[in-house]
N, C-alpha and C positions, 0 to 999 in steps of 0.2 A: 342708335349709339346711347348709353347711358350716361355719359358725359354730356352730351349734347342735349339729353332730356333734361337732365339734371340742372342746367344751365339756363335753358330756355323757360321751363315750368317751375322750377324749385323742388320737384319731387324725384325722386329716384324710380326708375320701373321696376317692377317687382322681379324679383328673382325667377329664374326659368330653370327648372328643376331638368336634368338627363334621368332616364331610366336605365338602371343596371346594378348590378352589384358594387360597384365603386372600387373595385380592385384590380391591380395588375400581378402579372405573377410571370415567372420564367420558368423553365426547365433547367435543371442540371442533371446530372449523369444519374437517372432514375429516380428524379427527386422533382418536386415541384414548391417555389419559395415564392411568398408574396414579395414584391419588390415596392409597390405602392398602394396604400389604401386613402382613399377620401375621406376627408374627417367627418364631412355632412354625407354618410351613405349606409346603404345596410351592412356592408361588411365592418365598418367603424362601430356601427350600433350593436354588432353581435361580438365587439371584442378583438377582431382581427387586427393585425399589426404588420409593418413592413419588416421581415424576417423570420415570420412564422412558416412552419413547413408543413404542405399539406401531405399527408400520408396515405388519407383513403378520399375517394370520390365516389358518392353514392356505393358505400360498402365495398368498391373494388380497390386493393393495393395500387398505390402509385407507381411502385416500381414495377409492376406487370404489365403495365400500359405504354404503349406508343402515344407519342406526343399530341398526335393527332385524335386519339381517341379519348385521352384526358381532356384536351378542349372541348370536344364535341359533349363528352358527359357534363361538364360545367355549363356550358351555352344551351344545350339541348333542354335542361332541368330547371334553370334559373327562372325561366318565368314561374313556373309552378312552384319550386322550391329544390335546393340541391343542398345534399348532407355532406359535409367534409368534416374528417377528421384531421384535426392540426394539433402539430407538434411546437410548443412554446420555447423559446430559447433556453429556457431553464428545464426544458425536459419534460414538461406537462404536458399531457395530451387532453384533447376534450371534442365533442361531437358538436358541429355548428349547422344550423339549417338556415339559408339565405335564399332571399327569394328577390328577385327584381324590385325595386323599387326606386323612390327620388334620390338623385344625387346631385347637391349643391356642389359642383368643384370650385375650389379657390384658388386663387393664383397661385398660392403657395403651396398646393397639392399637387403641381407639374401634372396634371391632367388637362387635355386639350377642353377648353371651353364652348367649342363649337362642336 
């Protein structure tokens, strides 16, 4: 426990990263939207934000995919790199390549720390 360590030694334990993309997403009628992006994560470092719409995963149109297939494409490719085409709320689209990396969740990220 960090609090006990800090109180007993005067030093905080180093942060322990989780490995992943650092984003949560949900399916809406033939669409995928990012719902949460950890501030210290590969997704955030690539410029992704909550509210972004994923329109392609590995070059495949999301609207043609079943939910399980879309999740599988993201999860299967994340260790080596997954390419997403993302539409921003202002309508701009861009391709983003993400690879699993260190995620340092913060309490206000609303992402489980364990």
